[in-house]
C-alpha positions in Angstrom: -27.2 16.7 -1.5 -24.7 18.1 0.5 -21.3 16.1 0.8 -22.0 14.6 3.7 -25.2 12.8 3.4 -23.9 11.9 -0.4 -21.1 9.9 1.5 -23.6 8.1 3.6 -25.9 7.3 0.7 -23.0 6.1 -1.2 -22.3 3.3 1.3 -25.8 2.7 1.8 -26.8 2.2 -1.8 -23.5 -0.4 -2.5 -24.1 -2.2 0.8 -27.9 -2.7 -0.3 -26.7 -3.8 -3.9 -24.3 -6.4 -2.5 -21.0 -4.6 -3.8 -19.9 -5.1 0.1 -21.1 -6.4 3.4 -20.0 -3.2 4.8 -18.0 -0.1 4.8 -16.5 2.8 6.7 -15.5 5.9 4.9 -14.3 9.7 5.6 -14.4 12.5 3.2 -13.6 16.3 4.0 -10.7 18.6 5.1 -10.1 19.8 8.5 -13.1 18.1 9.8 -14.1 15.2 7.4 -17.1 13.2 7.9 -17.0 9.5 8.9 -20.1 7.3 7.6 -20.3 3.6 8.2 -22.7 1.1 6.8 -23.6 -2.6 6.8 -22.4 -5.3 8.8 -18.8 -6.6 10.1 -19.3 -10.1 8.6 -22.4 -11.2 6.4 -25.2 -11.6 8.5 -23.3 -10.1 11.6 -23.1 -7.1 13.7 -23.5 -3.6 12.4 -20.3 -2.3 10.8 -18.2 -0.4 13.5 -17.2 3.3 12.2 -13.9 2.4 14.4 -13.6 -1.2 12.7 -9.9 -2.1 12.4 -9.5 -3.2 8.6 -7.0 -4.5 6.6 -5.4 -1.8 4.4 -2.8 -3.8 2.5 -1.1 -1.6 -0.1 -2.0 1.5 1.4 0.9 0.7 4.0 3.1 1.7 1.0 2.5 5.4 1.4 3.2 5.0 5.4 6.2 3.2 4.6 7.6 5.6 2.4 7.2 8.6 5.2 9.0 6.1 7.3 12.0 5.4 4.9 12.0 9.2 4.4 12.3 9.9 7.9 15.3 7.9 8.2 17.0 9.8 5.2 15.9 13.4 7.0 17.8 11.9 10.1 20.8 11.3 8.0 20.5 7.5 8.4 19.8 6.9 4.5 20.2 8.6 1.4 18.3 8.0 -1.8 20.6 7.5 -3.9 23.5 5.5 -2.1 23.2 1.6 -2.8 21.0 0.0 0.1 23.5 -3.3 0.0 25.1 -1.8 2.8 22.1 -2.8 4.9 20.9 -5.6 2.6 23.7 -7.8 1.4 21.3 -10.3 -0.1 21.0 -7.4 -2.9 24.8 -7.4 -4.0 25.7 -8.4 -7.1 22.6 -8.7 -8.6 22.2 -10.6 -12.1 19.5 -9.3 -14.6 17.5 -11.0 -17.1 18.1 -10.2 -20.9 14.4 -9.4 -21.3 11.7 -9.7 -18.5 10.3 -13.0 -20.3 13.7 -14.7 -20.8 15.3 -18.1 -19.1 16.5 -17.7 -15.8 19.9 -18.2 -17.0 20.0 -15.7 -19.6 21.4 -13.0 -17.6 24.2 -10.1 -17.3 25.2 -8.2 -14.4 23.5 -5.3 -12.9 25.3 -2.2 -14.2 24.1 -0.4 -11.0 23.4 -1.1 -7.1 19.8 -0.9 -6.0 19.2 2.4 -4.0 16.2 3.8 -1.9 15.0 5.7 -4.5 14.6 2.7 -7.0 12.8 1.0 -4.1 10.2 3.7 -3.4 9.7 4.3 -7.3 9.2 0.3 -8.1 12.1 0.6 -10.4 14.3 -1.8 -8.5 14.0 -4.7 -10.8 12.2 -6.7 -8.5 8.0 -6.9 -8.4 4.7 -8.7 -9.7 5.2 -10.5 -12.9 1.8 -10.4 -15.0 2.6 -12.4 -17.8 3.6 -16.4 -18.0 7.4 -16.4 -17.9 10.0 -18.3 -16.1 10.2 -15.7 -13.6 6.8 -15.7 -12.5 7.0 -19.6 -12.6 10.1 -19.3 -10.1 8.2 -16.5 -7.9 5.4 -19.0 -7.7 7.5 -21.8 -6.7 9.3 -20.0 -4.3 6.3 -18.6 -2.6 7.2 -14.9 -3.3 4.6 -13.8 -5.8 2.3 -11.4 -5.0 -1.3 -12.8 -3.8 -4.3 -11.7 -1.7 -2.9 -13.9 1.2 -0.7 -12.5 4.0 3.0 -13.2 4.1 4.0 -16.6 5.0 7.5 -16.7 6.4 9.4 -14.1 7.9 11.2 -11.4 6.6 15.0 -12.7 6.1 13.9 -15.7 4.7 11.3 -13.6 2.3 14.1 -11.8 1.1 16.6 -14.7 0.5 14.5 -16.1 -1.5 13.4 -13.1 -3.4 17.2 -12.3 -3.9 17.9 -15.8 -5.3 15.8 -14.9 -8.7 17.4 -12.4 -11.1 16.2 -9.0 -11.9 13.6 -8.3 -14.4 15.6 -5.2 -15.7 18.4 -3.0 -14.9 17.6 -1.0 -11.6 16.2 2.2 -12.5 14.9 1.3 -16.2 11.9 -0.5 -15.7 8.8 -0.6 -13.2 6.9 -3.4 -11.4 4.7 -3.6 -8.6 4.6 -4.2 -4.9 8.1 -6.2 -3.9 10.1 -3.0 -3.5 8.3 -1.9 -0.9 8.5 -5.1 1.5 12.1 -4.8 0.6 11.8 -1.0 2.1 10.0 -2.3 5.2 13.3 -4.7 6.1 15.5 -1.9 4.9 14.1 0.3 7.7 14.2 -2.4 10.4 18.2 -3.1 9.5 18.8 0.4 9.8 16.8 0.9 12.8 18.2 -2.1 14.5 14.5 -3.9 15.3 11.7 -5.1 13.7 9.5 -2.6 11.5 7.0 -2.5 13.9 8.5 -1.4 16.8 10.3 1.3 15.0 7.2 2.6 12.8 5.5 2.5 16.2 7.7 4.5 18.1 8.7 7.0 15.3 5.7 7.7 13.3 2.4 6.0 14.5 2.6 7.2 18.1 3.5 10.8 17.1 0.3 11.1 14.9 -2.2 9.2 17.4 -2.6 6.1 15.4 -3.3 4.0 18.0 -5.3 1.3 16.3 -2.6 1.2 13.4 -0.2 -1.8 13.2 0.8 -4.8 12.0 -1.9 -7.0 14.1 -4.8 -6.3 16.1 -4.3 -6.4 19.9 -6.2 -9.1 21.9 -8.1 -6.2 23.6 -9.4 -4.8 20.1 -9.8 -8.1 18.1 -13.8 -7.7 18.2 -13.3 -4.8 15.9 -11.7 -6.9 13.1 -14.3 -7.6 10.3 -14.4 -10.8 8.3 -13.0 -10.6 4.9 -14.0 -11.9 1.6 -13.3 -12.9 -1.9 -16.0 -12.7 -4.6 -16.3 -15.7 -6.9 -19.2 -16.7 -9.8 -21.1 -18.1 -7.0 -21.0 -15.1 -4.5 -18.8 -14.0 -1.6 -16.5 -16.3 0.2 -15.3 -15.6 3.6 -11.5 -15.8 3.4 -11.1 -14.7 7.6 -13.8 -14.5 9.8 -14.6 -11.5 12.1 -12.3 -11.5 15.0 -10.1 -14.0 13.3 -7.3 -14.9 11.0 -3.6 -13.5 10.6 -4.1 -10.2 11.8 -6.1 -11.1 14.7 -2.9 -11.8 17.0 0.9 -11.4 16.7 2.8 -13.6 13.9 5.2 -16.1 14.9 7.9 -14.4 12.7 9.1 -11.0 11.8 7.0 -9.2 9.6 9.0 -6.2 8.5 8.0 -7.2 5.1 4.2 -7.1 6.2 1.0 -4.8 5.5 -1.0 -2.8 8.1 -4.2 -2.9 9.8 -5.6 0.3 10.4 -9.1 2.5 11.0 -10.7 5.5 9.1 -10.0 7.8 11.4 -6.2 6.8 12.1 -5.7 6.5 8.2 -7.5 10.1 7.9 -5.1 11.4 10.2 -2.2 10.3 8.1 -3.3 11.5 5.0 -4.3 14.9 6.8 -0.6 15.4 7.7 0.3 14.5 4.0 -2.3 17.1 3.0 -1.0 19.8 5.5 2.4 19.7 3.9 3.7 17.0 6.1 3.1 18.6 9.3 1.1 17.6 12.6 0.4 19.6 15.6 3.4 21.9 14.9 5.9 19.3 14.1 7.3 18.5 10.7 7.5 14.8 10.4 8.6 14.9 6.6 9.9 17.7 4.8 8.0 19.6 2.0 10.7 18.7 -0.2 10.7 15.1 0.0 6.8 15.4 0.5 6.8 17.2 -3.0 9.0 14.0 -4.4 6.6 11.4 -2.9 3.6 13.1 -4.0 4.5 13.7 -7.8 5.3 11.4 -10.6 9.0 10.0 -10.5 8.9 7.4 -12.7 10.7 7.8 -16.3 8.6 7.8 -19.4 10.8 4.7 -20.7 10.0 2.7 -18.0 6.1 2.9 -18.3 6.0 0.0 -20.7 2.7 -1.7 -21.3 3.7 -5.0 -19.9 4.5 -3.4 -16.4 1.2 -3.2 -14.9 -2.3 -3.3 -15.6 -3.9 -2.1 -19.2 -3.9 1.7 -19.5 -2.7 2.5 -16.2 -0.1 4.9 -17.3 -2.8 6.8 -19.2 -2.8 9.9 -17.1 -1.2 8.2 -13.7 2.0 8.2 -12.5 4.0 7.2 -9.7 5.9 8.8 -6.9 6.7 7.3 -3.6 4.4 4.9 -2.4 1.7 6.8 -4.1 -0.2 6.8 -7.6 -0.4 10.2 -9.0 -3.2 12.0 -11.2 -1.0 13.8 -13.9 -3.9 14.6 -16.5 -7.7 15.7 -16.6 -9.8 17.3 -13.8 -8.1 15.8 -11.0 -4.6 16.5 -11.9 -2.5 16.3 -8.7 -4.7 14.2 -6.7 -2.6 11.3 -5.1 -3.4 8.2 -3.2 -3.7 4.3 -3.4 -5.7 1.3 -3.0 -5.4 -2.0 -0.9 -6.3 -5.6 -2.2 -9.1 -5.8 0.3 -11.5 -3.2 -0.9 -9.4 0.1 0.5 -8.5 3.4 -1.1 -7.4 7.2 0.0 -6.6 9.9 -1.9 -5.5 13.6 -1.1 -6.5 16.4 -3.5 -4.7 19.5 -4.3 -7.4 21.7 -2.3 -6.7 19.3 0.9 -9.7 17.1 0.7 -8.9 13.8 2.1 -10.8 10.4 1.3 -10.4 7.3 3.0 -12.7 4.1 2.0 -12.1 0.8 4.0 -14.0 -2.2 2.8 -13.5 -6.1 3.4 -13.7 -7.6 -0.2 -11.0 -7.9 -2.4 -10.6 -5.6 -5.0 -11.9 -6.5 -8.8 -14.1 -5.1 -11.3 -17.3 -5.3 -9.4 -16.0 -2.9 -6.9 -14.9 0.0 -9.6 -18.4 1.4 -9.6 -18.0 2.0 -5.6 -14.2 3.4 -6.1 -15.3 5.6 -9.0 -18.2 7.3 -7.2 -16.3 7.8 -4.3 -13.7 9.5 -6.0 -16.1 11.6 -7.6 -17.8 13.0 -4.4 -15.6 16.1 -4.0 -16.3 16.8 -7.8 -20.0 17.4 -7.0 -20.0 19.2 -3.7 
C-alpha cells in the first residue's frame, strides 16, 4: 500500500471506529499528501481539508522560532535576564522542594533567561502532584487546563509571578507556562501585542494566511467543533464556527495559542525541515535550529515528577519541541497539542501533521502511534 493511500485509510478507519469525528493530515517531503476524513462536527458537514483547527501546544514551536528571530536581530540574547522586559520576574523566591509550603522559600540564585524559558527550566510550569503550589495555581487560575486563557497577558503574568518557583532556574523541568511567558516577552520587546508582531515577522513571510490567535469572521465556517471524551462518550466543548477562537478576544492574548490549517502548519514544519530556509530566505539560523531541535535539558532536570511517567525514556526537549533521542526514530522532533493535534519532522525531511478536534487522551494513542509509524512502512 502506498503512503498516500495509507494516510487516507488511517483517518477513515479512526473516524469509522469513533476515535474522532473528523481529522485532517499531511505527510511527505517536498509535496506532501493532504487527506481529510469525517465531519466538522458530529452529524455535521464533511471535514474540510482547509479546516482551521485549534493547534494549542503546537504553538510552542512557532513561538520558539519567533523568539530566536529576535535573538538574531540583536534584540534579545539567550542568556541575559529577561526581567529587563519582565520586571514581574525579578527577585524570585524558590520553594525548598516542589511540594513544600509556599512560605518555605529562599532567594533564586540566578535570574530567569530566555534559554530557561525555551527549555522549560524556568521554575514555572505544570504541577502534576497535589501540593500547596498546585492548589495555589488552581486558586489563581493559572493552572494548565483544556480551556482557553481567561484573562489578559499582563494580569496572567502578575498572578503567576505572585507564586514561588518550583526549583532554581535551570535545575528542573516543568511543562507549558514558560512558553506563555515567552509570548509576553516577545510582545514587550517588540512593543506591540504578540498577534501583531508574529503576523508581520513570521506568519506573513511564510504565507501562513490561516494561522493566528483567532479566526477572522469571513473564515469562521471553517472552524470545527471541539470535543472532550467522557465515560459516556464525546461531549461538545465548543460548537462548529463558535467558541473562544471564533472572534477576537476582548483582551491581550500574547500568552495564548494558535489556530492553523494542515497546509499552513505543514509549510511551517517544512521550513524547519529545510534548515530554517523558505524561498531563499533564512528565517532562523542553522545554529539556532540545531539547538531548537536537539535535546537541551540537563540530565539532572529530568526527574520522574517533572512530567508524565516514562516521558524521558528516549525523549528529550529542545526549544518548543520534543526530540527522539533513541530508537529507530532518533532525531525526529515535533510536538502535540491538547486538542488532538501532532506534528513531526524526520531526519530525512519527511514532515507529518495531524489535526483533530478531540482532546488528547489514551483513546487517541492508537491513532497517534499509527500516524507516527506511516513513514516506517513507506
